[in-house]
C-alpha positions as CSV (number, residue, x, y, z in Angstrom):
1,M,0.0,0.0,0.0
2,S,1.6,3.3,-1.0
3,T,1.9,6.3,1.3
4,L,-0.9,8.9,0.9
5,K,0.0,12.1,-0.8
6,T,-0.3,15.3,1.2
7,A,-4.0,15.9,1.6
8,V,-6.1,18.3,3.7
9,L,-9.6,16.8,3.5
10,A,-12.8,18.8,4.2
11,A,-13.8,16.2,6.7
12,A,-16.4,18.1,8.6
13,F,-17.6,16.4,11.8
14,A,-19.0,17.1,15.2
15,L,-18.4,14.0,17.4
16,C,-19.3,15.5,20.8
17,A,-23.0,15.7,21.6
18,V,-24.4,19.2,21.3
19,P,-27.6,20.3,23.0
20,G,-28.7,22.9,20.4
21,A,-29.3,22.9,16.7
22,F,-25.9,24.6,15.9
23,A,-24.2,24.7,19.3
24,A,-20.8,22.9,19.0
25,G,-17.5,23.1,20.7
26,S,-14.1,22.3,19.2
27,S,-13.3,18.6,18.8
28,L,-10.3,16.6,17.8
29,Q,-10.4,13.2,16.1
30,L,-7.6,10.6,15.8
31,I,-7.5,7.5,13.6
32,I,-5.1,5.0,15.1
33,G,-4.1,1.4,14.6
34,G,-2.2,-0.7,17.1
35,E,-0.3,-3.7,18.2
36,A,-1.1,-5.3,21.5
37,Y,1.2,-7.3,23.8
38,D,0.0,-8.3,27.3
39,G,-2.7,-5.6,26.8
40,P,-3.6,-2.9,24.3
41,P,-1.4,0.1,23.5
42,K,-2.4,3.3,25.3
43,F,-1.8,6.9,24.3
44,E,-1.9,10.4,25.5
45,V,-3.0,13.3,23.2
46,T,-2.2,17.0,23.7
47,F,-3.4,20.2,22.0
48,D,-1.1,23.2,22.2
49,G,0.8,21.6,24.9
50,K,-2.2,20.7,27.1
51,V,-3.3,17.2,27.7
52,L,-6.8,16.5,26.3
53,G,-7.0,12.9,27.5
54,E,-5.9,9.3,27.0
55,G,-7.2,6.3,25.0
56,A,-6.5,2.7,24.4
57,V,-6.6,0.9,21.0
58,N,-8.5,-2.1,22.3
59,A,-8.9,-3.3,18.7
60,A,-5.1,-3.6,18.3
61,I,-3.8,-6.9,16.8
62,D,-2.5,-9.3,19.5
63,T,1.1,-9.8,18.5
64,A,1.3,-12.9,20.7
65,T,-1.4,-14.8,18.9
66,A,-2.3,-13.0,15.6
67,G,0.9,-11.7,14.2
68,R,2.1,-8.2,13.4
69,F,0.2,-5.1,12.2
70,A,2.5,-4.7,9.2
71,D,1.8,-8.3,8.0
72,A,-2.0,-8.1,8.2
73,A,-3.5,-8.0,4.7
74,D,-6.5,-6.2,6.1
75,K,-5.6,-3.8,8.8
76,T,-9.1,-2.3,9.2
77,P,-10.1,-4.5,12.2
78,Y,-7.1,-3.1,14.1
79,V,-7.8,0.6,13.5
80,Q,-10.0,2.8,15.7
81,S,-11.3,6.3,15.7
82,F,-11.1,8.5,18.9
83,S,-12.7,11.8,19.7
84,F,-11.6,14.4,22.3
85,D,-13.2,17.8,23.2
86,I,-11.0,20.8,23.1
87,P,-11.9,23.4,25.8
88,D,-12.9,26.8,24.3
89,D,-10.1,28.5,26.3
90,L,-7.5,26.1,24.9
91,F,-8.4,26.1,21.2
92,K,-6.1,28.0,18.9
93,P,-6.1,27.9,15.1
94,G,-2.3,27.3,15.2
95,G,-2.4,24.7,18.0
96,E,-0.2,21.7,17.6
97,V,-1.5,18.1,18.2
98,R,0.8,15.5,19.7
99,V,0.2,11.8,20.3
100,R,2.5,9.6,22.5
101,L,2.5,5.9,23.4
102,V,2.4,5.7,27.2
103,N,2.7,2.0,28.0
104,E,5.5,0.7,25.8
105,A,6.2,-3.1,26.1
106,Y,8.4,-5.4,24.1
107,G,8.9,-9.2,24.4
108,G,12.5,-9.1,23.4
109,D,14.5,-10.0,20.3
110,G,13.0,-12.8,18.4
111,S,9.8,-12.9,20.3
112,N,7.8,-10.8,17.8
113,R,5.7,-9.5,20.6
114,D,5.4,-5.7,20.9
115,R,3.1,-2.7,21.7
116,N,3.1,0.0,19.0
117,L,0.8,2.7,17.7
118,Y,0.1,3.5,14.0
119,L,-1.2,7.1,13.6
120,A,-3.2,7.6,10.3
121,A,-4.9,10.9,10.6
122,V,-5.6,13.9,12.9
123,A,-8.6,16.2,12.4
124,V,-9.7,19.3,14.3
125,N,-13.1,20.9,13.7
126,G,-13.4,19.1,10.3
127,R,-9.9,20.0,9.0
128,A,-7.9,16.8,8.6
129,V,-4.2,16.0,8.2
130,T,-3.1,12.5,7.0
131,V,0.2,10.8,7.2
132,S,2.1,12.9,4.8
133,G,1.4,15.9,7.0
134,L,2.5,14.1,10.2
135,S,5.9,13.8,11.7
136,T,7.7,12.2,14.6
137,Q,9.7,14.2,17.2
138,G,11.8,12.7,19.9
139,T,11.3,13.9,23.5
140,T,15.1,14.3,23.7
141,A,16.1,14.6,20.1
142,N,14.4,14.7,16.7
143,T,14.0,11.4,14.9
144,E,13.3,10.5,11.3
145,N,9.8,9.5,10.4
146,E,9.0,5.8,10.2
147,L,6.1,5.1,8.0
148,L,4.1,1.9,7.3
149,G,2.0,2.7,4.2
150,E,-0.5,5.3,5.3
151,F,0.5,5.1,9.0
152,L,3.1,7.0,11.1
153,V,4.7,4.4,13.4
154,L,5.1,5.3,17.1
155,K,7.2,2.6,18.8
156,D,7.9,4.0,22.2
157,G,7.2,6.8,24.7
158,N,10.3,8.7,23.6
159,V,8.8,9.6,20.2
160,E,5.7,11.7,19.7
161,G,3.5,11.9,16.6
162,V,3.1,15.5,15.7
163,S,0.5,17.3,13.6
164,R,1.1,21.0,13.1
165,A,-1.9,23.1,12.1
166,P,-2.5,23.1,8.4
167,T,-2.1,26.1,6.2
168,G,-4.6,28.7,7.3
169,G,-4.9,27.1,10.7
170,W,-7.6,24.8,12.3
171,P,-11.1,26.1,11.6
172,L,-13.4,27.4,14.3
173,P,-16.2,25.0,15.3
174,D,-18.8,27.2,13.6
175,A,-16.9,26.9,10.4
176,T,-17.3,23.2,10.6
177,I,-21.0,23.5,10.3
178,A,-20.8,26.1,7.5
179,A,-18.4,23.9,5.5
180,A,-20.8,21.0,5.7
181,Q,-23.9,22.7,4.3
182,P,-25.3,20.3,1.7
183,T,-25.0,21.1,-2.0
184,T,-25.6,19.3,-5.3
185,Q,-22.0,20.1,-6.1
186,P,-19.2,17.7,-5.0
187,V,-17.5,18.6,-1.7
188,T,-14.0,19.8,-2.5
189,T,-11.7,17.1,-1.3
190,E,-8.2,16.2,-2.2
191,V,-7.6,12.5,-1.8
192,A,-5.2,9.9,-3.0
193,A,-6.4,8.1,-6.1
194,V,-6.9,4.9,-4.2
195,A,-9.8,6.2,-2.2
196,E,-12.7,3.8,-2.4
197,E,-11.7,2.3,-5.7
198,P,-13.3,-1.1,-5.9
199,A,-10.3,-2.8,-7.5
200,A,-8.0,-1.9,-4.6
201,V,-9.3,-4.3,-2.0
202,P,-10.4,-8.0,-2.1
203,A,-13.6,-9.1,-0.5
204,V,-13.2,-9.7,3.3
205,K,-15.8,-10.3,5.9
206,A,-14.4,-8.9,9.1
207,Q,-16.4,-6.1,10.7
208,A,-14.8,-2.7,11.1
209,A,-13.4,-2.3,14.6
210,V,-14.5,1.3,15.0
211,T,-18.2,0.5,14.6
212,A,-20.2,1.2,17.8
213,L,-23.9,1.5,17.0
214,K,-27.0,-0.6,17.0
215,L,-27.4,-1.5,13.4
216,P,-30.0,-2.9,11.0
217,E,-29.5,-6.3,9.3
218,A,-27.2,-6.4,6.3
219,A,-28.5,-5.3,3.0
220,E,-28.4,-7.6,0.0
221,G,-27.5,-6.8,-3.6
222,D,-26.7,-3.5,-5.2
223,K,-30.0,-1.8,-4.6
224,P,-30.8,1.1,-2.2
225,V,-31.7,-0.3,1.2
226,A,-35.1,0.6,2.8
227,S,-35.1,2.4,6.1
228,A,-36.0,0.9,9.4
229,S,-39.7,1.3,9.5
230,L,-41.2,4.7,8.8
231,A,-44.3,5.5,10.8
232,S,-47.5,5.5,8.7
233,A,-48.6,8.8,10.0
234,A,-47.1,11.9,11.6
235,P,-48.3,12.9,15.1
236,A,-51.7,14.6,15.1
237,A,-50.2,17.6,16.9
238,A,-46.8,19.1,16.9
239,S,-44.9,18.1,20.1
240,A,-41.5,18.8,21.5
241,S,-41.5,15.3,23.1
242,C,-40.1,12.3,21.3
243,N,-41.7,8.8,20.8
244,R,-39.3,7.6,18.1
245,D,-36.9,4.7,18.6
246,E,-35.8,3.9,15.0
247,L,-32.9,3.5,12.7
248,Y,-33.0,5.2,9.3
249,N,-30.6,4.2,6.5
250,V,-29.4,6.7,3.9
251,V,-27.9,4.8,1.0
252,G,-26.7,5.9,-2.4
253,F,-23.4,7.9,-1.9
254,N,-21.3,7.9,-5.0
255,E,-17.9,6.3,-5.1
256,S,-15.2,8.5,-3.5
257,S,-17.8,11.2,-2.8
258,N,-19.5,12.7,0.2
259,D,-21.9,14.8,-1.9
260,L,-25.6,14.8,-1.1
261,T,-27.2,14.0,-4.4
262,P,-30.9,15.0,-5.1
263,K,-31.9,11.3,-4.4
264,L,-30.1,11.4,-1.0
265,M,-31.8,14.7,-0.2
266,E,-35.2,13.3,-1.1
267,R,-34.5,10.4,1.4
268,L,-33.5,12.9,4.1
269,D,-36.7,14.9,3.5
270,Q,-38.7,11.7,4.1
271,I,-36.9,11.3,7.4
272,V,-37.4,14.9,8.4
273,A,-41.1,14.6,7.6
274,D,-41.4,11.4,9.6
275,I,-39.8,12.9,12.8
276,G,-41.7,16.2,12.4
277,E,-41.6,18.6,15.3
278,Q,-40.4,16.0,17.8
279,K,-37.1,16.7,19.7
280,C,-35.2,13.5,19.9
281,K,-31.8,12.2,20.6
282,V,-30.1,11.7,17.3
283,L,-26.8,9.9,16.4
284,V,-25.7,10.2,12.8
285,T,-23.1,7.6,11.8
286,G,-21.3,7.5,8.5
287,Y,-19.7,4.5,6.8
288,S,-17.6,3.8,3.8
289,S,-16.8,0.7,1.8
290,R,-13.5,-1.2,2.4
291,A,-12.0,-0.3,-0.9
292,G,-9.0,2.1,-0.6
293,N,-7.0,3.1,2.4
294,H,-8.1,3.3,6.1
295,A,-7.4,6.9,6.8
296,T,-9.2,8.2,3.7
297,N,-12.2,5.9,4.1
298,A,-12.6,6.9,7.8
299,L,-12.7,10.5,6.8
300,F,-15.2,9.8,4.0
301,A,-17.4,8.3,6.7
302,I,-17.1,11.3,8.9
303,E,-17.8,13.7,6.1
304,R,-20.9,11.8,5.0
305,A,-22.3,11.9,8.5
306,Q,-21.6,15.6,9.0
307,N,-23.1,16.5,5.6
308,V,-26.3,14.6,6.5
309,L,-26.4,16.3,10.0
310,A,-26.0,19.7,8.4
311,Y,-28.9,18.9,6.0
312,L,-31.2,17.8,8.9
313,K,-30.4,21.1,10.7
314,Q,-31.0,23.2,7.6
315,A,-34.3,21.4,7.1
316,G,-35.4,22.5,10.5
317,L,-35.2,19.3,12.5
318,K,-35.0,19.9,16.3
319,F,-32.9,17.9,18.6
320,E,-32.8,17.0,22.3
321,K,-29.2,16.0,21.7
322,V,-27.3,15.3,18.5
323,S,-23.9,14.1,17.3
324,A,-22.3,12.9,14.1
325,T,-19.5,10.5,13.8
326,G,-17.8,8.2,11.4
327,A,-17.5,4.4,11.9
328,G,-15.0,3.9,9.0
329,A,-15.0,1.2,6.4
330,T,-17.3,-1.8,6.8
331,E,-18.8,-4.8,4.9
332,Q,-21.6,-5.4,7.4
333,F,-24.4,-4.1,5.2
334,G,-23.9,-6.3,2.2
335,D,-21.5,-7.7,-0.4
336,T,-21.3,-4.6,-2.5
337,F,-19.4,-1.4,-2.1
338,Y,-22.6,0.5,-2.8
339,A,-24.4,-1.0,0.1
340,N,-21.7,0.0,2.6
341,R,-21.4,3.6,1.5
342,R,-24.1,4.9,3.7
343,V,-25.2,6.9,6.8
344,V,-27.3,5.4,9.6
345,I,-29.5,7.8,11.6
346,S,-30.4,6.5,15.1
347,V,-33.3,8.3,16.7
348,A,-34.4,7.7,20.3
349,P,-36.4,9.5,23.0
């Protein structure tokens, strides 16, 4: 797999729950793979020198039983997406993001057992930097980047993965919403040519490790998938309360595209009409097919979810709580790439 070219993707997302229609704080997302040995690799992430939090790549490949990350033909099951809130008083357009392995372990020469991190992408308020924009810096001295395809390798706690702010700086959170307003024109996105190209990936059946949502049964064939049941009639009177507990599927995204086509907008209009004036808890989760590379597909998934959320807001849908996230590449909805390029909208009281 070749290293991604430099790309700044318009990957708009709002992973933290927001109480109002357009209220959103700053958020940071990491896409990380891992190797586990006697437990998963853990990491610390900082923004502008301040610790935002820690995480563990629980999906990391177990090097004692399953081999090495580099040798896995399909790395998707060992890659996860993480989200962190950035406090308003800490956010700066020029803030630097750093990721550090905090529980290094190694089984010794010849053991093939190790704990490592593989950083694929960093995004702040919808502006993303992939591996060609990342670098490693030693805590005591600078070190040369070690790359594994589209991943920056972090082998020990003495080396940090660094993402400087892209040209023009990280956008403000309000700019994320504005950038995601739906349009019949394609979202401007620079990606490597391998993104979601069907010929790039053989058929595999493992589920994406980053998926964390109640899901409908898999779709079959290459046809648009019907939603979880639509109610036959809207409430007789408008109400701010919510009696919905449903999953809606939005299927039909074009290959290597996050654009909301007229057909997709028509589907979203159906969903808006079905929910009506009710204020529900809504989770919008985007997916991509498994074709292409992990980082780009994960960002496609995020973009699709945020474009759908922006459309729902623009259409006047009200929320008790709302968030949008990407679950990355998957095959769980069917055997075709078409079936897996989708957004799932979970609605609950």
